N, C-alpha and C positions, 0 to 999 in steps of 0.2 A: 504494499499498499505504500501512494507518495505520500509527501509531508501534510499538500492538501485534502487528499482525502482520509490521513487519523483527525484532523482536525475539527473535520466537518463530522469525521463520527462521532471525536468527545464532544459537542455540540451540543450533535442531534442525542446521542445520551442524556447531557445532561436533562438538553430539553424535558426527552421522555420522560425525564425519571424526577423531575423538580413542578416543573409547573402545567397543574392543572387546566388550564388552556391549552395545552399545544396536547396536552393526555388524549384528552377530550376532539377535536380539532384530530389528531391522529386516527384517533376511532371512529368519530366522523366519515374520512375518507377514507378508511378501509371497509366501515361498511356501507359509502356505495361502490366500491368498486366491487363486492363480494356479489352483492344487488345487481349492478353492472354485469358479468360473468351470468350469475345465474340465468338472464330474462337476455342477451343477449345469447353467452356458450364467449366469448372471445375477451379481454381483455386488452388497456391501453397500446400495450406490445404489437396488435397488430399490422401486418406488412399489404396491410389490400387499399389504403387508401394513398388519393395522395397529397402531397400539402393542401392544396384549394382542397382537395375535403373534409379538412380535419380544419379548416380554417371558415368552411362553410360548416360545419356540427358546429363552433366554438361562434358562430355568428348565432346561429338559432336558440342557443341559449342562455346569449348574454339577449335577444328579445323576448324568450320565456321570462326572466330574469327580470327586463325590464315591467311585462304586461302586469307581476306579482306584487312588482312595487305600486308600478301603479294602483291595484286591486287593497291591496291593502292606506295608504293614503285615502280610505274612502271612510273610513274607520271612525269613528268621531271620536272614542272615545281614546285615539293615540295619544301617547303623552308625550311632552316639547322636543324630550329626548332623544323617541322615536321618529317621530318627522325629520327633526333634522338627520339623523341615520336614513334615513327613507328618500333626503334631498342630497344627501354627500351623496347616496349613494346611487343615485336612476345621474346624478349628474353626471360621476366616472362610468357609468353602464354607457353612455352618454356616448361617450367620449371616446369611447374606446370602439363601438359602433358608429362612432365617425372615421375614424382612421380606417374597420378595413373597411368601409365606402366608397373611401378614397383613395384610397392606393390598389381599388380591389382585384385585393384577398378573397374572391367566390362570392 
């Protein structure tokens, strides 16, 4: 293992053992990967998709996220903090989508 790989491994282990947020995120990512494999029978290591195909999948997921955020904003009982999070999220999502569209990435 290279020095960089050693350092990354060390940092990864620290986050996975000492940070509950990182533990939860890691669990959620693994859960999604398992659900995806159960549903589609493939992992993200598949090699039958082109770069353009992956950008198309990304674009579709970002558009879904925009729809979910917009729907969440319709709830009257959202806290100020929740509204701020959704506003920031939508800004970032739209910015990412804009980049995909402007650069003709699928």
